[in-house]
N, C-alpha and C positions, 0 to 999 in steps of 0.2 A: 422569439420561438416564443411559444407557452407552452411545453410538454410540461406533461406531470410528475411531481418530484419531491423527492423526500428527504428526510434526515435522518437515518436510522440513529436513534441517542435515547438515552436514557441517564437520568442521574445513577443510575447504581453502575455506570461505568467506571464512576469514582473508586469502585470495592477494586477493580483491579490494580494493585497497588503495592508494590513490592517492599517500601520501606520508604522514610523522608527522603532518606539520602540516596534513594535510587534515580537514577538520569529520566528513564521512563513516567515523568510525572504524570497523574491522572487529570490535574489541575489544567492539562490545555485541551481537554477535553473540553470539560465545563467553559474554560474559557472561548476557546472557539464555539461554539453553539451560542453562548452570550455576543458573541461580536453580532453573530450572524441574527439574534438575534434584535442588538439593539440595531441594526442598521434597515431594520424593518422587514425580511426577507420572508420570516413566520407570517408573513400579514397580505403575502401573496397570495392568489387565489392559487397560483399552480403551485407551490411550494409548502407542504407540511412537516411535522415532528412523527415519525411513526417509533411506538415500543420495539424494543424485539424480547426475542423471546429464551429461554432456556433450553438449550440443545441436549435433546434425549440420548441418552447411554447407545441406541441404537444407531442414530443418527452419527456419533462423532464417531460410531469404530468404523464408519465410512474412511475413515484418513486414521486414525488412532488404534494401536494395541486395545482390546479391553482389557486386559490386566495393567497397561501403565494409566488408562481410566480409572481403574479404581483404585489403583496409588497414587493418582494425584487427590481423590476421595479421602481416602484416608490420611493424607497428609493436610487436608484444609483443617482436619478436626483439633483444635486448640489441646495444645500437653501433648500431640503424639510424639513421639521420638523420630529423630530426623535421621536416624543411623540409617545406612545403606538408600539412602534419596538418592546421594548422585548419582547413584545408575541409573537415574531416570532424567539425570538434567537439571535436576529439584537442590533446594539448600545450599547453593551457588551464591556465589557472589553477582552474576547476570540474573540469578532466578531463585531467591530467597522464597522460602515458604513461609504463606501469608494466611488468615484465618479466611474461613469459606473461598479458599482459593477456586473451587473448583465450579461453586456456583457462580463466580466473578467471570473466570474464563467460560466458561460455557455458554453463560448468557451473552455475551462476546462471539461465539462462534453462532449462537442462536439469531442473535440481528445478521449475520450475513446471510442464516438461512429466508426469513423474512425477506430481507431484499431481493432474491433470488428468484422467491416464489410469487413476489407481487410484478416482479417484471416482466416474468414468462406467463402470469395469468392476464398480462395487458393492466394491471393496475395503476402502474408506474412505467414514467417512460426509461426516469433517471434515477437512481438510489446513489446515495453519497452515508457509508458505512463510517462514521468519522473513527468511532474505535477500534475498529478492525485494521486487517493487511497484518497480521501477523506472521509471518510468512515464513519465521526460521524450524517452529515446529516440525519434530520428525513423529514417525508412527510412534512411537517409547519413548520419545525422549524431549523434555523442553530443550531451547536453546535458544539464545540473544535476544530473551525478554521475553519470549513468547513459549506460553504452558499451552494451551489448541490451537490448532490450524487454521483459522475461518476464512481465508481466501483459499484453500486447498479443499475446505469441506463443503465449502460453498460449490467449486466446479464437481465435485465429485457427485454430490446431489443431483445438480444438475444434470449432468451425464445419467446417474441414474433413475430420474422420474423423468428429463424428458428427449434425453438421448440427445443433449444440445453438444452441439461443437463449441467448445469454449476459449476465445482467446484471453491469454492472459497475458497483463502488460505492469511490468516492475519499472518504478524508477527510482524508487527507494536507492539511498546511496552504500548498502550494503546487499550483497546477491541473495535472490528470490530462494535460497536452496534447499528450503524444505518442500516448498511447491513443485520446485522441480522435479525431484526426487519421488514427490509424489505419480508423479505424471508421467514418467520419463520413456516408459515404454507403451502410453496411450497416444496414439494417431485422433485422438479425439478434442484433445486439449493439448496447445501450442503454447509454449510460455516463452516469454521475450523478458531481457532485465536486461536495462541499462543500469550499471554498474559502477562504483571506485573499485577499482583493482583487487583481486585478492592476495595479490603483493605487497598492497599497503594496508589490507582494511580488512576484519572479520567478514565472514566468515571462509575465507580463505578460497575460495571457490568461485566459479562462472566466466569460466574462459572458453573461448569462443569452439575450443574443439569439442565441447560439453554439446553434443547433440542431438541426443539420444539415443534409446537401442533400439536394435529389434524391430516393430511394427512403427514404433515412434523416431525411428532415426528422422532428422528436418525440422523436430517440430520442438526442439528445446534452440533458444536461441540466444548468445550470450554476447554482451556488449562491455567488457570492460574496461574502465576508462582512466586517465591517469588525475594524481593529483594537479589542481588549477583548472579543470575544466569547467570554461564557461560559457553562458547559454548559448552563444553562435555556436558553438562547436558541439556543444549536445544537441541541440537545436537543427542542425545541419545532420547529424546521424540520425534522429528520429525519421527527419524527411526522406534521407535514401533508402531507409531500412522499412520503419514498421509501415507506411502505406503498400507496399508492395507485399509485403509478409502478409499483412490483414487481407488485401483484396483476393490473394492467392488461396488462403486458409479457409475462406467465407464463413465466419463462423455466425452465428444464433445469438450471442452473447460474448461482452465483453467486459472483461473486469480488469481493474488498474489497479495495484494498490500503489497510492499517490504520498510516501512518504517524504517528507519537505527537509532528511538530514543531509542531503547535496547542498544545501545554502552556505553562502561562503562563511555564516558565522558560526556555524555547530562546532561543540567542542568533541564531537567522537569523528568527524571524519575532515576529505582534507578536500572536501569539491568547494569550486564556487558558481555557482549557481544565482542569480538574485529572485526576489520576489517577481518581479516581473518576468523571468525567465520562467516560472511556474505556471503563471497568467498565461502564458502564451501556451506551453507546452496545455493547458486544459482546453484550451480555444481549438489545439487543435485536436483533443483527442474528441471532442462536442461535434467536430464535422466529420472525424471517421467513425463514431459507433452507428452517424446516422446515412450515413456509404457503405457499410458493411453488415451493419447488424440488426437494422429495423429499428436506431434508436436504443435500444435497449445496454444499458450504461451501470455497473453498478460499478462504484467509486468506492475505494477502503481509502482509509489513512495509514499509519503503517509507523516511518521513525521519524523524527523530528523532536531534536534535544537543546534545543531556543523557546522552553513550553511559552515565554508570555511574550517573549517579543516577535517570534516567524509564522511560530505554527497557527496559531488561531489567525491569521492576519493572512497564511497560504491557503487553508482550508480555507476561510469563508469568499477568498475569490473564485476557488473552485464550488463550491455551494453556487455564488450568485450565476458562474459561467453555464452551473449545469441548469438552474433556473431562467437563463436567458435574459439577464439582469446586468446592468452597469451597477457599480458603485462612488460613492463619492469618495476622493483621495484622503479627506482629514476622517479619524478615526469620531466615533460619538465620545464626549465628555460623559456620558455612565461610563462605560465601558471602560474607559480608560482610568477612572476612579476605583471599579470592579479590578482591573488588572495591579492597580498600584499594592492593594492592597497582598499580592504573593510578589512583585517584580520589585516593590520601592521605587526609586527613582528612574528605573531603568524603558518605563514607559512609551513607547513608540505615539510617533501621532499621525503618522499618516499611512496607509492602507498600502504599498507598495515604492513610496519612495523611501530612497534609502544611498548608503554612502559606502560602496564594497571597496575595497582594498585594492592598490595596484598590484599587480603582477606583473615580474619582471617578464622581459619579455622571453627571454630564454626557458623559460617557464613554460607560457603559454604556447608557444613555440612546440615545447614537447609536449604538450597534455595536444593539439589539434592533430599531430603528428601520429602519436597514440593512436588517438581516435580514427584517425583516415587509416590506418593500419586493420584494426580490427573490423571496420566497414568494411571492406576490399576482404577479408578474411571469408566477412558474413557473406557477402559476394559470392564469394570463388565456390563454398560449403554446402552453404541452404539455400541460396536463388537456384541451382541445377534443379534441386530439387522441386521447383513450386509445378511442374507439370503434375506429380503424381500425388501432391498436395490439392490439387485441386478438383482431383477427380473424386475424395472425398472416400478416398479406399483408408 
């Protein structure tokens, strides 16, 4: 394939930095872009880097309360008191206030709009917004390391400007609660989230019974997964659910949230996916966007807290898949040297080769049964609505 692809990225994305100790390390974005560069992806005729822009207040207000936007601006100024910031989900351990917070978060939000516009105008087939995927932010509250919800904003903007039908697929280990909440009543946006169960993990939502309200009933789909879910369990559920839903919904564009914190080594979650599993998922998504959405694919980043050993490899594999090219297994020496400045002796040697820990048979069986039960419940509750979904009403 030789589709026109872009990485939406700027060095300014390093400014989205809560603190040196925070798990959402901005270096993971830089190291991802540099690994792509070291592999020669940006030298290919069909892959380029596109700069984001700052989203305007009127654009942000498509999903965020103007009062909240103003509060984020106020708290972005140095020396401003943080008294009362907790009301807005800011000034907390998850979401500390930092200088120029509005500009940093607003530029990530704007990057999603740049990508969405280029896709709908036919300038790109696929876009990877590596700094995006901030799916927890609510209308008037920061949440889960997310100040502005770029993926929800892109979907809302696509609905307003193009009346597009948007399929949102979220594979972060954490439930895509913010995006689901924005569109819970909207039949023009279907949200599908595969995530570690809220019984074990933040934000404690995303159960199969959350199916949407009113006209949006049937357009919210959730598969909570048990700890120790492996590649084969995850991909089997994908194969049984996602293509069926996508074919029924008939989207104009697909937005994916490609958080890689479901990796077996992630320090914040309990899943057991591998880099090969993420690569297999990317290939499935690539086929799907061509089958049902005219190839229009806005991929975003998201979670992933092994900033040096996992995130750059997972997202470079995704960019290569989008660009229709394979990569060698051995990581470029110049990138390994760069990575060592941050990771010390923990620099990986290979793109996907790794050694996942052995999972006890009982834990694996429990994870498989949990996925099977969730899949069957979705088939019982959502699939009967497929007829009304295909009507486009």
